[in-house]
C-alpha angles and dihedrals in degrees: 000000000000105000089218087068095054112126115208120209090214140010115215121199116197127184096210109207117234088221086071097045096043113012119183093274094057140274111351098238095164093050093046092051092052092043091052091051092046096050093046090049091051091050091050093056102033136036097238133146114215125208113193120193107196121218125213102240121178090339088071094048093047092054095043093047092045094050092049091047092054097047092040097227141066113285123230116267094251093056091048091048093050091054088051093047092054090047089056090050091054090049091046090053089052091053092045090050091053090053095034095132093056103023133101106261096236134057113241104234106140114072099188088069119064106208121206105243125182104163119105092241124048121178126204136182140192119300119190142353115289093031120103119199087252087062090046089053089052089051090052087053090053094044096048101034098251119153101194129057120194121209113203114188142134095284126083094220144334122284133205089245137004107295089203090063100029118047088192094057110138123222117239120223098176132005140160121249089243093058094039091054090054086062099045098036126215106275131094122211125176111269093014109168109214133138087245119359123249098243092046089048092054092049092045090053091050091052094046093239128163117226125204118199116194143146108276099208096052095092096174090057090044090054090050089057094049090046092054093248129131112288140178111252147083126282118203119189145125 
Protein backbone atom coordinates (compact mmCIF):
# COMPACT_ATOMS: atom_id res chain seq x y z
CA UNK A 1 0.00 0.00 0.00
CA UNK A 2 1.21 3.50 -0.83
CA UNK A 3 1.88 5.14 2.53
CA UNK A 4 0.49 8.43 1.18
CA UNK A 5 -2.92 6.73 1.09
CA UNK A 6 -2.88 5.64 4.73
CA UNK A 7 -5.96 6.80 6.63
CA UNK A 8 -5.48 7.32 10.34
CA UNK A 9 -8.38 6.86 12.70
CA UNK A 10 -7.03 9.63 14.92
CA UNK A 11 -4.36 12.32 14.87
CA UNK A 12 -2.76 13.01 18.26
CA UNK A 13 -0.89 16.26 18.92
CA UNK A 14 1.40 16.31 21.96
CA UNK A 15 3.35 19.25 23.32
CA UNK A 16 6.22 17.24 24.75
CA UNK A 17 7.77 19.14 27.64
CA UNK A 18 11.48 19.75 27.44
CA UNK A 19 11.63 18.99 31.17
CA UNK A 20 10.95 15.35 30.23
CA UNK A 21 13.39 15.20 27.31
CA UNK A 22 16.22 17.06 29.07
CA UNK A 23 15.66 17.52 32.81
CA UNK A 24 18.21 19.45 34.85
CA UNK A 25 20.38 16.38 35.42
CA UNK A 26 20.83 15.65 31.70
CA UNK A 27 19.05 13.85 28.87
CA UNK A 28 16.12 11.81 30.20
CA UNK A 29 17.23 8.41 28.93
CA UNK A 30 14.86 6.43 31.17
CA UNK A 31 11.87 8.54 30.14
CA UNK A 32 12.77 8.35 26.45
CA UNK A 33 13.08 4.56 26.56
CA UNK A 34 9.65 4.23 28.16
CA UNK A 35 8.18 6.83 25.83
CA UNK A 36 9.56 4.97 22.81
CA UNK A 37 8.03 1.70 24.03
CA UNK A 38 4.70 3.36 24.85
CA UNK A 39 4.29 5.06 21.49
CA UNK A 40 5.24 1.96 19.52
CA UNK A 41 2.80 -0.11 21.58
CA UNK A 42 0.01 2.40 20.87
CA UNK A 43 0.80 2.30 17.15
CA UNK A 44 0.66 -1.49 17.18
CA UNK A 45 -2.84 -1.54 18.62
CA UNK A 46 -4.40 1.56 17.09
CA UNK A 47 -4.19 3.39 13.76
CA UNK A 48 -3.05 6.72 15.17
CA UNK A 49 -0.74 9.39 13.83
CA UNK A 50 1.34 11.16 16.48
CA UNK A 51 2.61 14.72 16.22
CA UNK A 52 5.24 15.55 18.87
CA UNK A 53 6.26 19.17 19.43
CA UNK A 54 9.49 19.10 21.42
CA UNK A 55 10.18 21.63 24.16
CA UNK A 56 13.62 22.99 25.05
CA UNK A 57 13.98 21.91 28.67
CA UNK A 58 17.15 22.60 30.61
CA UNK A 59 19.09 22.96 27.34
CA UNK A 60 17.26 26.23 26.78
CA UNK A 61 17.94 27.51 30.27
CA UNK A 62 21.64 26.55 30.14
CA UNK A 63 22.18 28.46 26.90
CA UNK A 64 20.14 31.47 27.98
CA UNK A 65 21.87 31.70 31.37
CA UNK A 66 25.32 31.20 29.81
CA UNK A 67 24.79 33.91 27.20
CA UNK A 68 23.60 36.38 29.81
CA UNK A 69 26.53 35.47 32.05
CA UNK A 70 29.03 36.23 29.29
CA UNK A 71 27.57 39.57 28.22
CA UNK A 72 26.90 40.58 31.82
CA UNK A 73 23.34 41.78 31.34
CA UNK A 74 19.90 40.50 30.44
CA UNK A 75 19.50 39.73 26.77
CA UNK A 76 16.61 41.03 24.69
CA UNK A 77 13.59 38.74 24.40
CA UNK A 78 14.26 37.84 20.74
CA UNK A 79 17.77 36.58 21.50
CA UNK A 80 16.54 34.53 24.44
CA UNK A 81 13.75 33.09 22.30
CA UNK A 82 16.14 32.15 19.47
CA UNK A 83 18.33 30.22 21.90
CA UNK A 84 15.20 28.41 23.08
CA UNK A 85 14.03 27.73 19.52
CA UNK A 86 17.33 26.10 18.57
CA UNK A 87 17.23 24.05 21.78
CA UNK A 88 13.80 22.73 20.75
CA UNK A 89 15.20 21.84 17.32
CA UNK A 90 18.01 19.84 18.90
CA UNK A 91 15.53 18.02 21.13
CA UNK A 92 13.19 17.46 18.20
CA UNK A 93 16.03 15.89 16.24
CA UNK A 94 16.68 13.57 19.18
CA UNK A 95 13.02 12.47 19.20
CA UNK A 96 12.97 12.03 15.43
CA UNK A 97 16.13 9.92 15.59
CA UNK A 98 14.54 7.64 18.20
CA UNK A 99 11.57 7.08 15.88
CA UNK A 100 13.61 7.22 12.68
CA UNK A 101 12.13 4.05 11.17
CA UNK A 102 8.55 5.33 11.44
CA UNK A 103 8.98 9.12 11.51
CA UNK A 104 8.56 11.80 8.88
CA UNK A 105 12.09 12.60 7.61
CA UNK A 106 11.94 16.33 8.35
CA UNK A 107 11.29 18.32 11.50
CA UNK A 108 8.23 20.57 11.20
CA UNK A 109 9.54 24.02 12.07
CA UNK A 110 7.82 26.42 9.67
CA UNK A 111 4.15 26.93 10.41
CA UNK A 112 3.29 28.97 7.33
CA UNK A 113 3.83 25.83 5.23
CA UNK A 114 1.55 22.85 5.72
CA UNK A 115 3.65 19.83 4.82
CA UNK A 116 2.03 16.64 3.57
CA UNK A 117 2.86 14.02 6.19
CA UNK A 118 1.91 10.36 6.03
CA UNK A 119 4.20 8.66 8.55
CA UNK A 120 2.79 7.53 11.93
CA UNK A 121 5.20 9.83 13.83
CA UNK A 122 5.79 13.47 12.98
CA UNK A 123 8.14 15.64 15.05
CA UNK A 124 8.02 19.42 15.29
CA UNK A 125 10.02 22.14 17.04
CA UNK A 126 9.82 25.83 17.87
CA UNK A 127 9.63 28.33 15.03
CA UNK A 128 10.01 32.02 15.82
CA UNK A 129 10.30 34.46 18.76
CA UNK A 130 7.11 34.93 20.74
CA UNK A 131 5.93 31.38 20.06
CA UNK A 132 6.27 28.73 22.72
CA UNK A 133 6.14 25.07 21.72
CA UNK A 134 2.66 24.97 23.28
CA UNK A 135 1.66 27.56 20.69
CA UNK A 136 3.35 25.54 17.94
CA UNK A 137 1.35 22.49 19.05
CA UNK A 138 -1.85 24.55 18.77
CA UNK A 139 -0.78 25.58 15.24
CA UNK A 140 -0.24 21.91 14.34
CA UNK A 141 -3.80 21.27 15.53
CA UNK A 142 -5.07 24.05 13.28
CA UNK A 143 -3.00 22.94 10.27
CA UNK A 144 -3.92 19.26 10.48
CA UNK A 145 -7.51 19.49 11.72
CA UNK A 146 -6.99 18.17 15.26
CA UNK A 147 -9.34 19.27 18.05
CA UNK A 148 -7.37 18.16 21.13
CA UNK A 149 -3.87 19.12 22.21
CA UNK A 150 -2.10 17.13 24.92
CA UNK A 151 0.49 18.78 27.13
CA UNK A 152 2.91 16.30 28.67
CA UNK A 153 5.22 17.79 31.28
CA UNK A 154 6.62 17.17 34.75
CA UNK A 155 3.42 18.19 36.59
CA UNK A 156 0.43 15.97 37.20
CA UNK A 157 -2.13 18.72 36.52
CA UNK A 158 -2.70 22.47 36.56
CA UNK A 159 -3.28 24.39 39.80
CA UNK A 160 -5.07 27.64 40.58
CA UNK A 161 -1.72 29.12 41.66
CA UNK A 162 1.92 28.02 41.75
CA UNK A 163 2.09 25.12 44.27
CA UNK A 164 5.80 25.83 44.77
CA UNK A 165 4.92 29.26 46.13
CA UNK A 166 1.50 28.55 47.60
CA UNK A 167 1.10 25.41 49.74
CA UNK A 168 -2.69 25.89 49.55
CA UNK A 169 -2.79 25.82 45.76
CA UNK A 170 -5.72 23.74 44.54
CA UNK A 171 -5.51 21.25 41.66
CA UNK A 172 -7.83 21.81 38.70
CA UNK A 173 -9.61 18.85 37.12
CA UNK A 174 -11.69 20.80 34.61
CA UNK A 175 -11.79 24.47 33.67
CA UNK A 176 -12.92 26.75 30.85
CA UNK A 177 -10.42 28.63 28.73
CA UNK A 178 -11.81 31.92 30.04
CA UNK A 179 -11.11 30.99 33.65
CA UNK A 180 -7.78 29.33 32.85
CA UNK A 181 -6.57 32.45 31.09
CA UNK A 182 -7.36 34.48 34.20
CA UNK A 183 -4.77 32.31 35.97
CA UNK A 184 -1.99 32.33 33.35
CA UNK A 185 -2.45 35.90 32.13
CA UNK A 186 -1.96 37.08 28.56
CA UNK A 187 1.74 37.82 28.16
CA UNK A 188 4.58 35.61 26.87
CA UNK A 189 8.13 35.99 28.13
CA UNK A 190 11.04 33.71 27.11
CA UNK A 191 11.37 30.75 29.47
CA UNK A 192 7.93 31.31 31.01
CA UNK A 193 6.99 28.29 33.11
CA UNK A 194 3.22 27.73 32.88
CA UNK A 195 1.08 24.60 32.52
CA UNK A 196 -0.03 25.97 29.14
CA UNK A 197 1.30 29.31 27.99
CA UNK A 198 -0.92 32.44 27.70
CA UNK A 199 -0.59 33.00 23.94
CA UNK A 200 -1.22 29.33 23.19
CA UNK A 201 -4.24 29.42 25.51
CA UNK A 202 -5.73 32.38 23.65
CA UNK A 203 -5.26 30.69 20.27
CA UNK A 204 -6.62 27.37 21.56
CA UNK A 205 -9.74 29.13 22.83
CA UNK A 206 -10.22 30.84 19.46
CA UNK A 207 -9.94 27.47 17.69
CA UNK A 208 -12.29 25.73 20.13
CA UNK A 209 -9.65 23.19 21.13
CA UNK A 210 -9.61 20.96 24.16
CA UNK A 211 -6.33 20.76 26.09
CA UNK A 212 -5.26 17.88 28.33
CA UNK A 213 -2.50 18.53 30.86
CA UNK A 214 -0.92 15.48 32.47
CA UNK A 215 2.34 14.12 33.83
CA UNK A 216 4.36 12.78 30.93
CA UNK A 217 6.33 10.10 32.75
CA UNK A 218 3.31 8.45 34.37
CA UNK A 219 2.74 5.94 31.60
CA UNK A 220 0.00 4.01 33.41
CA UNK A 221 -1.99 7.23 33.72
CA UNK A 222 -1.17 8.11 30.12
CA UNK A 223 -2.50 4.77 28.95
CA UNK A 224 -5.68 5.32 30.97
CA UNK A 225 -6.21 8.55 29.07
CA UNK A 226 -5.64 6.95 25.67
CA UNK A 227 -7.91 4.05 26.61
CA UNK A 228 -10.73 6.42 27.54
CA UNK A 229 -10.51 5.57 31.22
CA UNK A 230 -10.38 7.88 34.22
CA UNK A 231 -7.05 9.65 34.46
CA UNK A 232 -5.28 12.21 36.60
CA UNK A 233 -4.90 15.52 34.80
CA UNK A 234 -6.55 18.79 33.81
CA UNK A 235 -9.04 19.27 31.02
CA UNK A 236 -9.43 22.75 29.54
CA UNK A 237 -12.26 23.42 27.10
CA UNK A 238 -15.20 25.62 26.36
